[in-house]
C-alpha positions in Angstrom: 11.2 -141.7 -126.5 12.6 -144.9 -127.9 15.8 -144.8 -129.8 15.0 -146.0 -133.3 18.4 -146.4 -135.0 22.1 -146.5 -134.2 22.5 -143.0 -135.5 19.9 -141.7 -133.1 21.6 -143.6 -130.3 24.8 -141.7 -131.0 22.9 -138.4 -131.0 21.6 -139.2 -127.5 25.1 -140.4 -126.5 26.5 -137.0 -127.4 24.9 -135.8 -124.2 25.0 -139.0 -122.0 28.3 -140.5 -123.3 28.4 -143.9 -124.8 32.1 -144.2 -124.3 32.3 -143.1 -120.7 35.3 -140.8 -121.4 35.7 -137.2 -120.3 37.5 -135.8 -123.3 35.5 -134.4 -126.2 37.7 -135.8 -129.0 40.6 -138.1 -129.6 43.1 -135.2 -129.9 42.2 -133.7 -126.5 45.0 -133.4 -124.0 42.6 -133.0 -121.0 42.6 -135.6 -118.3 40.3 -138.5 -119.3 38.4 -141.0 -117.2 36.9 -144.2 -118.3 34.2 -146.3 -116.7 34.7 -150.0 -116.0 32.3 -152.7 -114.9 32.1 -154.5 -111.6 31.8 -158.3 -112.0 28.4 -159.7 -111.3 28.0 -162.3 -108.6 27.1 -165.0 -111.2 29.3 -165.2 -114.3 27.5 -165.2 -117.6 27.9 -167.9 -120.1 30.8 -167.4 -122.5 30.4 -166.1 -126.0 29.2 -168.6 -128.5 31.7 -170.3 -130.7 29.4 -171.2 -133.6 29.8 -167.9 -135.4 26.4 -166.6 -134.3 25.8 -164.0 -131.6 24.4 -165.0 -128.3 23.9 -163.3 -124.9 24.7 -159.7 -124.1 27.3 -157.5 -125.8 28.3 -154.4 -123.8 29.3 -151.1 -125.5 33.0 -150.4 -125.6 34.1 -147.9 -128.3 32.6 -145.7 -131.1 34.4 -144.5 -134.2 33.4 -141.9 -136.8 35.2 -143.1 -139.9 38.6 -144.1 -138.6 38.5 -141.5 -135.8 37.6 -142.6 -132.3 34.7 -140.6 -130.8 35.1 -139.7 -127.1 32.1 -138.2 -125.4 31.8 -136.0 -122.4 29.6 -137.5 -119.6 30.4 -140.7 -117.7 27.9 -143.5 -117.9 27.9 -147.2 -116.8 28.6 -149.2 -120.0 26.6 -152.1 -118.8 23.5 -149.9 -119.5 24.4 -149.8 -123.2 24.2 -153.2 -124.8 22.8 -155.5 -127.5 21.2 -158.7 -126.3 20.8 -161.6 -128.7 18.2 -164.2 -127.7 17.0 -167.5 -129.2 14.5 -167.3 -132.1 16.0 -164.2 -133.7 14.7 -161.9 -130.9 16.6 -159.6 -128.6 16.9 -156.3 -126.9 18.7 -153.0 -127.7 19.6 -150.8 -124.7 20.5 -147.1 -125.0 20.5 -144.1 -122.7 16.8 -143.7 -123.6 15.8 -147.2 -122.5 15.4 -150.6 -124.1 13.8 -151.5 -127.4 13.0 -155.0 -128.9 15.0 -156.1 -131.9 15.1 -159.0 -134.4 18.3 -160.4 -135.8 19.9 -162.8 -138.3 23.5 -164.0 -138.7 24.7 -160.7 -140.2 22.3 -157.9 -139.1 19.8 -156.8 -136.6 16.8 -154.4 -136.8 15.6 -152.3 -133.8 11.8 -152.0 -133.6 10.8 -149.0 -135.6 14.2 -148.5 -137.1 16.5 -149.7 -139.9 18.7 -152.6 -140.4 22.2 -152.5 -138.9 25.0 -154.8 -140.2 27.4 -156.4 -137.8 30.4 -158.7 -137.8 31.3 -161.1 -135.0 34.8 -162.1 -134.0 34.8 -164.1 -130.8 34.0 -161.7 -128.0 34.0 -158.7 -130.3 30.8 -157.4 -132.0 31.3 -154.6 -134.6 28.2 -152.7 -135.7 28.1 -150.5 -138.8 25.7 -147.6 -139.3 26.6 -145.3 -142.2 29.9 -143.7 -141.2 29.8 -144.9 -137.6 31.4 -148.0 -136.2 30.5 -149.2 -132.7 32.3 -152.0 -130.9 30.7 -154.1 -128.2 32.3 -156.8 -126.1 30.6 -160.0 -124.9 29.6 -159.6 -121.2 31.6 -162.7 -120.2 34.7 -160.8 -121.0 33.9 -158.2 -118.4 34.1 -160.8 -115.7 37.8 -160.3 -115.1 39.9 -161.2 -112.1 40.0 -158.6 -109.3 43.7 -158.3 -109.6 45.6 -155.8 -111.8 47.4 -156.8 -115.0 50.9 -156.0 -113.7 53.8 -157.0 -115.8 54.9 -157.1 -119.4 52.6 -158.5 -122.1 54.4 -159.3 -125.4 53.0 -159.5 -128.9 51.8 -162.9 -130.1 49.6 -162.2 -133.1 47.2 -159.7 -134.8 44.1 -160.3 -137.0 41.1 -158.6 -138.4 37.8 -160.6 -138.4 39.7 -163.8 -138.2 42.2 -162.9 -141.0 45.8 -162.7 -139.9 47.3 -159.2 -140.3 50.7 -158.8 -142.1 52.5 -156.8 -139.4 55.8 -157.0 -141.2 59.1 -158.6 -140.2 59.9 -155.8 -137.8 57.2 -156.7 -135.3 58.4 -159.0 -132.6 57.6 -160.0 -129.1 60.8 -158.2 -128.1 59.9 -154.7 -129.5 56.1 -154.9 -129.4 54.6 -155.1 -125.9 52.5 -153.4 -123.1 53.9 -152.9 -119.6 51.3 -152.4 -116.8 52.2 -150.9 -113.5 50.1 -151.1 -110.3 49.7 -147.4 -110.1 47.5 -147.3 -113.2 50.2 -146.2 -115.6 52.1 -148.1 -118.2 54.2 -148.1 -121.4 53.4 -149.3 -124.9 56.2 -150.3 -127.2 56.0 -150.9 -130.9 58.5 -151.2 -133.8 58.0 -147.5 -134.4 58.6 -146.2 -130.9 57.1 -146.0 -127.3 54.4 -144.0 -125.6 52.9 -144.0 -122.1 49.4 -144.8 -121.1 47.0 -144.9 -118.2 44.7 -147.8 -117.6 41.7 -148.9 -115.7 40.2 -152.4 -115.6 39.3 -153.2 -119.2 40.5 -150.0 -120.8 43.8 -148.4 -121.9 44.2 -144.6 -122.7 47.4 -143.8 -124.6 49.3 -140.6 -124.4 48.3 -139.7 -128.0 44.6 -139.6 -127.0 43.6 -143.0 -128.5 42.3 -145.8 -126.4 41.7 -149.6 -126.6 39.6 -152.1 -124.8 41.4 -155.2 -123.4 40.3 -158.5 -121.8 42.5 -160.7 -119.7 42.2 -164.4 -119.3 44.9 -165.9 -117.2 48.2 -164.8 -118.8 46.7 -164.0 -122.2 45.6 -160.4 -123.0 43.4 -159.5 -126.0 43.4 -155.9 -127.2 40.6 -154.6 -129.4 41.0 -151.7 -131.8 38.9 -150.5 -134.7 40.5 -152.7 -137.4 42.5 -155.2 -135.4 42.5 -157.7 -132.6 45.9 -158.2 -131.0 46.9 -161.1 -128.7 49.7 -160.7 -126.1 51.1 -163.1 -123.5 52.5 -162.3 -120.1 56.3 -162.5 -120.0 57.1 -165.0 -117.2 58.5 -163.3 -114.1 57.6 -159.8 -115.3 54.7 -159.5 -112.8 56.9 -160.3 -109.8 
């Protein structure tokens, strides 16, 4: 059976897991695993810079309202994507299979389903469907280096859909950073305190049960959350 709308996709994902996480909700203290993607032999073209979608956007996170939704069964996220092709055509892939779609600059319509609004911010595609928010990341951002992001990455800036966020005068590179260790653990520091996290390539799971998606290009890390995109830079010498 074809998935007709984003809502039905989430219903199917409740069994097959969109998010690739093992905990049933964001408050769970159970051990959680995430799925990451192995780089393809040929790197895809980068995300377009003209403000229009192009290429394949791979599923990353789902939120119900402002609460992140974690689902129970692992699945390869590369099987869950939205592909935008020339001429306003494309493909929507869900656990049930693939379905054609049509799109314009602000929305897409899956064949047999309703219209879904989206916003595009560089590599990040945010899709709205009623009370659900789904975040997809352009496939080129999954082609990351084989190495691990060891070291300290300090805060540079934060924005939402291109609008700079007012983080207050208390947020600095000195007190807001992520430290990655080679054993898959780390520490997150902010102006309000610190917490530990575990990480796998492309994903961070914090000790409070929330998680983020990150991409790493050279020494610059971009972290995606529901309402913000945060840029951090590797502190020289911290990866030694």
